[in-house]
C-alpha positions in Angstrom: 10.8 -65.8 -23.1 11.5 -66.6 -26.4 13.4 -64.0 -28.2 12.8 -63.0 -31.9 16.3 -62.9 -33.0 18.6 -65.7 -32.1 22.3 -64.8 -32.6 24.6 -68.0 -32.5 28.7 -68.0 -32.0 29.8 -70.4 -34.9 32.8 -72.3 -33.5 35.8 -70.8 -35.8 33.5 -68.8 -37.6 31.0 -66.1 -37.8 28.1 -64.9 -36.0 25.2 -66.0 -37.2 22.2 -64.0 -36.4 18.9 -65.4 -37.2 15.4 -63.3 -37.3 14.4 -59.8 -38.5 17.5 -57.6 -37.8 18.4 -54.4 -39.0 22.0 -53.6 -38.9 23.5 -49.8 -38.9 26.8 -48.6 -39.2 28.5 -45.8 -36.7 26.9 -43.1 -39.3 23.6 -44.5 -38.7 23.3 -46.1 -42.2 21.6 -49.3 -43.2 23.5 -52.1 -44.8 21.1 -54.1 -47.3 20.5 -57.3 -45.7 18.2 -59.9 -48.2 14.9 -60.1 -46.2 14.4 -63.9 -48.3 17.3 -65.0 -46.3 16.6 -66.4 -42.7 19.6 -65.0 -40.9 23.0 -63.3 -41.6 26.8 -64.0 -41.1 28.5 -61.4 -39.1 32.7 -61.9 -39.5 34.5 -62.3 -36.3 38.1 -62.9 -38.0 38.6 -59.6 -39.2 39.2 -60.9 -42.7 36.4 -60.5 -44.8 36.5 -58.4 -47.9 32.7 -57.9 -47.6 33.0 -56.7 -44.1 31.1 -56.9 -41.7 29.3 -59.8 -43.5 31.7 -63.0 -43.6 33.0 -64.0 -46.9 34.4 -67.4 -45.2 38.0 -66.1 -45.2 37.9 -67.8 -41.3 39.0 -70.5 -43.1 42.2 -69.4 -45.1 43.2 -67.5 -42.1 42.7 -70.2 -39.2 40.9 -68.2 -37.3 39.8 -69.9 -34.2 37.4 -69.6 -31.6 35.1 -71.4 -29.5 33.3 -69.7 -27.6 31.0 -71.4 -24.8 28.1 -70.1 -22.3 28.7 -70.8 -18.6 27.1 -74.1 -17.3 23.6 -73.7 -16.1 23.4 -70.2 -17.7 
C-alpha cells in the first residue's frame, strides 16, 4: 500500500516530510507551509531559529543521529 505522505529521516539532519500535510501546534493552530514546495523539513536538533522547521542549525551544533529501520521491516 502506497502512502500519500513519506517521512524520511535524514542522517544528522531533519525529518523530511514529502506529500500533502497539515502541521498543527499544541493549541490547534496551523503552521503556514508553502504549498508550492514538495516537502518540508522538521528540525530534530532543537537549535533551529525557525522551529519547528529546519534552518540548517544542525550543521553548526554538530547534531548526530543516524536512525535505521530494522532489517526486513
